[in-house]
C-alpha positions in Angstrom: 103.8 92.8 129.4 101.2 95.1 130.9 102.0 97.0 134.0 98.4 97.6 135.2 97.1 97.3 138.8 95.3 94.0 138.3 96.9 90.8 139.7 97.7 87.9 137.5 95.6 84.9 138.2 97.7 81.9 137.4 95.3 78.9 137.0 93.4 79.5 140.2 93.0 75.7 140.4 95.5 73.8 138.2 93.9 71.2 136.1 95.8 68.0 136.8 94.7 64.9 134.8 95.9 61.5 135.9 96.0 58.8 133.2 97.7 55.7 134.5 101.2 56.9 135.3 101.2 59.9 133.0 100.4 63.3 134.4 99.4 66.4 132.4 99.3 69.9 134.0 97.4 72.7 132.2 98.0 76.3 133.2 95.7 79.1 132.1 96.8 82.7 132.4 93.5 84.4 133.1 94.8 88.0 133.1 98.1 89.7 132.7 98.7 92.7 134.9 100.4 93.8 138.1 104.1 93.5 137.5 105.5 95.6 140.2 108.0 94.0 142.6 106.3 92.8 145.7 109.1 93.8 148.1 107.2 95.4 150.9 104.1 94.5 152.9 102.4 97.7 151.6 102.8 96.5 148.0 101.4 93.1 149.0 98.4 94.7 150.6 97.8 96.8 147.4 98.2 93.7 145.2 95.6 91.8 147.3 93.0 94.6 146.9 89.6 92.9 146.2 90.8 89.4 146.9 88.7 89.1 150.1 85.5 90.7 148.7 83.9 87.4 147.9 83.5 86.3 151.5 84.3 89.3 153.8 83.1 87.5 156.9 85.4 84.5 156.5 89.1 84.1 156.7 90.8 83.4 153.4 94.4 82.2 153.0 96.3 83.0 149.8 99.7 82.3 148.5 101.3 84.7 146.1 103.9 83.0 143.8 106.8 85.2 142.8 109.5 84.9 140.1 113.2 85.5 140.7 112.7 89.3 140.7 109.9 89.1 143.2 107.3 89.9 140.6 104.0 88.1 141.0 103.3 85.0 138.8 99.8 84.9 140.4 97.9 84.5 143.6 96.0 81.4 144.6 93.4 81.0 147.3 94.4 78.0 149.4 91.4 78.0 151.8 88.3 79.7 152.9 87.8 79.3 156.6 85.4 80.5 159.2 85.0 83.9 160.8 87.9 83.1 163.1 90.1 80.6 161.3 91.6 79.7 157.9 93.3 76.3 158.0 96.3 76.0 155.8 98.9 73.2 155.6 102.4 73.5 154.0 101.4 70.8 151.5 98.6 72.9 150.0 100.6 76.2 150.2 103.7 74.8 148.4 101.9 72.6 145.9 100.9 75.7 143.9 104.3 77.3 144.3 105.9 74.1 142.9 103.5 73.9 140.0 104.0 77.5 139.2 107.8 77.1 139.3 107.9 80.0 141.9 111.2 81.2 143.3 109.5 82.6 146.4 106.1 83.0 148.0 104.3 85.5 150.2 101.4 84.1 152.3 98.5 86.4 153.0 95.3 86.0 154.9 92.6 88.3 156.3 91.1 88.8 159.7 87.4 89.6 159.2 87.4 91.2 162.7 89.6 94.0 161.2 92.3 93.6 163.9 95.4 92.2 162.0 97.2 91.1 165.2 98.4 87.5 164.8 96.9 84.8 166.8 98.9 81.9 168.2 97.7 79.8 165.3 99.0 82.4 162.9 102.4 82.3 164.5 102.4 78.5 164.5 101.5 78.2 160.8 104.0 80.8 159.9 106.7 78.8 161.6 105.6 75.6 159.9 105.6 77.3 156.5 109.0 78.8 157.1 110.5 75.5 158.0 108.9 73.8 155.0 110.4 76.6 152.7 113.9 75.6 153.8 113.3 72.0 152.9 112.0 72.6 149.4 114.1 75.7 148.8 111.3 78.1 147.8 111.8 81.2 149.9 108.9 82.4 152.1 109.4 86.2 152.0 106.6 87.2 154.3 103.2 86.4 155.8 100.9 89.3 155.8 97.6 89.5 157.8 95.2 92.1 156.4 92.6 93.8 158.6 91.4 97.4 158.6 93.0 100.6 159.7 90.0 101.5 161.8 90.1 98.2 163.8 93.9 98.0 164.0 95.2 99.4 167.4 98.3 100.6 165.5 96.2 102.2 162.7 98.2 100.4 159.9 95.6 97.9 158.8 97.9 95.0 158.3 100.6 92.9 160.1 103.8 91.7 158.5 105.7 88.9 160.1 108.8 90.1 158.1 108.5 93.7 159.4 108.1 92.2 162.9 111.3 90.3 162.5 109.6 86.9 162.7 110.7 85.9 159.2 
């Protein structure tokens, strides 16, 4: 396996074909790459480099699926929102984790304003996702909000719910 810096893209949108009562799921490994353990918010931020370039003025919500050793299986964009919100629901977040046979996930979204401080909606969705993780037994290791160092009052450029003790 390659140990480069490029993230795996595990079937950005799984192709699911329904035929009567039979279901076929096709996975496509687009690129093999980043195999470092994602055990810190800093590594998650590094792994997400370039993910928000497509629409820098809109919030995007991603789920990173991890194997048992917390190495990424891939990242999947769940939603593209507006300049101030990216709606996500546990159903969409955990669907890809289940399809990828993930042992754990990390949720990541950006704040186009640059200030990574969590909103009340961010806190609420994190709580919902954490509760759902207990039900389906796929660990939610962190929820990271990415901004910019220049616009972050703390000068870090990201916010980690895990580092803040909220996960």
